[in-house]
N, C-alpha and C positions, 0 to 999 in steps of 0.2 A: 504493500500500500504506500502511496505517496503521502508523506507527512513529515513535518518538522515541528515537533512539540517540545516545549520546555515548561514542565510543570513544577512549580515551586511549593515546597511544603509549608512555608510561612516566613515571617520576618517583617519588621517594621519598615515601611517606606515613609510614613508620616513621622518625621523626627524634627527636633529643633534646628534652626538655621545653621548652627555651627557644627552639626553632626551629619555624618554620612548615612544614608539608608543601609539597613543591614544586608540587603540583597544586592548591593552594587556590583560585586564581581559576577554574579549571575546575570544581572541586567546588561552588563557590558558584553557578555557572551551572546545574549539575545540579539543585541544590536549588531554584533559582528556577523551573525548568521545572515543578515540582510545583504551583505557584500556590496553596499553602496553608501555614498556619502549622504548624510542626512536622510535616513530611511523614513518612510511615511508610517507612523505608528497610530493605530486606532485603539483607544482605551474604552473598554466596556465596563462601566461601574454599576451594571444592572443589579448585582447581588447586594449592593449597599444602597439601593434606591437612588442612584446618581448623587451620592454624597458630595457636596461642594468642596469640602476640605480635602477629601480623597482625590478628587480631580485636580485640585491645585498642587497637591504633593506629587502626584504622578507627573504632571506637566513639568514641575520643577526638576524632577529626576531625569526624565527622558528627553526633555527639550533643552533645559538650561545646562544640565550637567553632561548629558550624553549626546547632545547635538542632533536630536531627531526632530522631525516635523510632526507634531502631535495634534490629533483631533479626538473628540469624544463622541461616542454614540450614546445619547441620552434617551432612554425609553420611558422614563417617568415624567421628566420635565419637558413640556412642549413636544409630545411624541411625534417623531418624524414620519414622513410618508414612506410607503413601501419602496418607492424608487430611491429615496435618499438613503434608507437602510442598506439597500443593495449596493448603491454607489460607494458609500463609505466603507463597507466591508471589502468590496472587490477591488478597490483602488489602493488598499493598504499593503505594505510590505510586512508589517508586524501587527498582530492582533493580540492585545493583552487584556485579559479578563481579571477584574479585581475581586477581592474577597467579600464575604457576606453570606446571605441566605441562598444556598445553592438550589434548594427545591423551588423557591419562588422564582428564581432566575430562569431555571429550565422550563417552568410552565409558561412564563411570559415569552421566552424565545420561541417556543413551539407555537404559541398562539399567533405571534407576529411573523413567523417564517424566518427568524434570524438563524435558526439551525440549518436551514436549507442554504442560505448564503454563506455561512461559515464552511459548509462542506464544499461549496464551489471554490472558496478561497483556499482551502486545503489542497484541492486538486490543482490549483494554479500556482502553488508553491509558497503561499504566505506562511510566515512563522507564527505558530499558534502557541500562546504562552499565558501565564497567569499564576496567581497565588491563592492558595486555600480553595475557595469555591472555584477560582480561576484555574486551579489544577485539576480538581475533580471533574469538571465539565467535559474534558476531552476523552474520558475513559468510559468503559462499559458501565461502571457503577462507582459510587464514592461513599465513604464513611462520613456522614454529614451531621452537623449540629444545628440544622435548620429549625428545629423545634424551639430553640432558646430565643428566637427572635419574636415569638409570641409570648413566651413565658421565660424570663431570665433564670428562673430556678430550675427549669427543665433541662437537665444535662444529658438526657437520653439521646443516643445517636441512631440515625436511620440510614438505610440504603437509598441513595438517590441515583436514578438512571441518567447517565451522561450521553455524550454523542457517539461513544463506542468506536473511537479511532484506534483503540488498543484494548485487548482483552484482559483488563486488569481492574481490580477494585482499588481505588486510590484512597489513601488515608493521609491527610496532611497533619501538621502539628504533632507528630508522633512522640516527640521528646518533651514537649512543654505542657501539653494538656494530658494530665495523668489518667483521666478517665478514658482516653482514647484506646490505650493498649488493652485493657480487659474487655472493653466493648468490641473492639475489632476481633479479639480472640473468639468471643461468643458469636459474633456476626459471621465469621468465616466458617464456623462449624456447620452452618446451613447454607453456605454459598459455594457454588462450584468455582473451580479455577484458583487463581492466586490473587493476593493483595500485595501492594507496595506501600509501605509506611515511609513517610518522608519527615525527617527532622525539620524544624525551622532552619532556614538558610541552607537547605539541601534541595536539589532539583533532579528530576528524571528527565533526561533529554533523549527523545526518540527521533531518529532521522531515518525515514523510510523503514527498513527492516532491521535496524540496529539501535542500540541504546548505550548510554553511559550515565554516570551520576556526577553532577556538578555540586560545588559547595562554595559558599561565600564566607564561611567562618570555619575555624579549625574544629576538628572532631565532629563535624556534622555529616550525617550519612543517611543511607536508605536501608530498608529491610524488606526482604522477600518472605512472604508469609503464606502458609497454607496448612491444611490438615491432611494427613496421609496415614491410613491404617490406624486411625484413632490417636495419632500423635500430632501434637501441635509443633510445626516447624517454623523457625524464625532464623533466617540467614542474613547476616550483615553484608551490605554491598557498599564498598568504599568508593569515594570519588576517584575518577580517573579521566585522563585525556583520551584514552583509547575506547573505541566503540566495540561492543560485543553483539552477537546475533540476538535479536529480541526474542526469538523462539526459545532461547535458553531461559528466559525469564517466564514467559507466558506458559510454557510447557514443562515447568520445573518438576512437576510431580511424575512425569513420564521418564 
């Protein structure tokens, strides 16, 4: 499959002016993938309901620090026409999806046809990336905290169906949100295939049929997770510049 996906497990991009966002090394790798000066970046803050501060922080990182040309696709504020949605998505070199409520985002995308245009962008070679909800969305399923957006005390995690560009259940924030690990263990007991857990400041980079792990902070990594013959298997995947066949990940149980 043609794809260039960089899914980030988490990390702060909204930081004080004198600090650098935690994901900067990964962000630079994303920009480098475009292989052009001042790549056109489209930010989709759908999962945060088009949060203004988030948009400003993203623009500061990708436009002011990294030299890109940034536009936002805002689906809650002054909802654009179908033609504008299509144009913004298909003219972009990089499409970055922000964090927030994954379930609500996926429902709105499917209602408006955003998923259809993202698939066209994938086939045309756009770099597809994002953080947290913006990591989950590219995969078959994700381990999501979408329920907490209606009730802050509800820490239960649910499976959310993504765009299925890789046969993986994606779990962000694996190291910093302690309820993620036991919830994922229970979730995978009734889920076919494999999961990938990503620490904050770690990313899974899938390029066509190969993958590697990226990191913007020391000791941040990924985990390949599955149940086999009644045993819970968790394998550490360390960051590397070298790509490996994706099938080694998705078919690990075989």
